[in-house]
N, C-alpha and C positions, 0 to 999 in steps of 0.2 A: 503492499499500499506508498500509494505515496505521502512525502511528511506536508501541510499546508503550506503554502507561497502565503511568508512574512513579509512587507513591502516597509523596507525601512528610509525611505524615500522622500527628501525632509519633503517638504511640503508646510501648504498657509490655509493658514480655517478661518472665517470670517465667518460668525456668526448676528444675529440681532433675535435676540430670548425681549419676547411681548409677555405680559403678565402683572402681575404685581411683582415686582423684585427691582426694586428703587425702596431703598429706609427698610431696607428686612439680611442687610451684612450677605445678600450676592456677590456682590463686584469680591469681598475679600473668601464668600470659602470659593468662589472659584476660584482664587488665587492657590487658596490651598488648593485645595483638588490638583490644577496643575502643578503645583510641585510637588505633592505626592505620588503624583505618575509618572511626572520625571520625564525630562530633558529638550521641555516646554518651555517655550519665552515669547513676549506677548504680555497685551492688558487686557486689561477688561475697563470700562467704562462708563456714568450713563448719559445716558442720551436727551438733551428737552422732549422728546417727544414720551417720554414714561418708560422709552424701550433702557434696556446693559445691551453695544456692543462690547466686543470674544474677537480678541485677533490671539491665532496660540497658530507657531511656529517653532517644524521640528518634527520628527518621524512623523509617517500615514498615521500610525499603530496607537501611539501616541494623542495625534487629533481626535481621533476615530472613540475612542475614552476620553474623553474631553468633553465630544459630542453627547456621547451616548448618558453621561452624567448630566449632562445643561438640560439636555427636553425629557432625565427620570425625574422621580418623584422624591429624591435624597434631595432633592435642593431648597434651596430660602423662601419662604412666599410660594406664590405662585407661577406655573412656567403655564398660558396659554399655545405659545406655538414660538418654534424657533426656525427661523428664516436660516439658511447658512450656501456658503459660495468656499470654492478650492481654487488655488491655485497657487504660483507659486512663488517660494521663499525672499525675499525682501533682508529678513537680515537686519536689523540692529536692534535689536533686542538683549540686550544685558543679562535681563534677566527675568521675572515673570509681576505684572506691577500693575496695581491698582493707581487710575485715574481720578 
């Protein structure tokens, strides 16, 4: 039986999270989760329309793990939906931070 192929290629995930995600520690927990997953750089920031934007760069499997968390039920507040786009990494993030 063939071993599953794990994609370690670096990618950039940009996600916009809708719902009750501001004022509930969402950015803090997103950063903590990204650091726990490991290998990710980027940021989480509040947008003026009430959404949170998350940009994560790193191995595809790490970005996918963060996306699973963002769309799951363990997040603070209430997530009504997540829109994501995938791209090539651009670099420039020394760590994963809250903005």
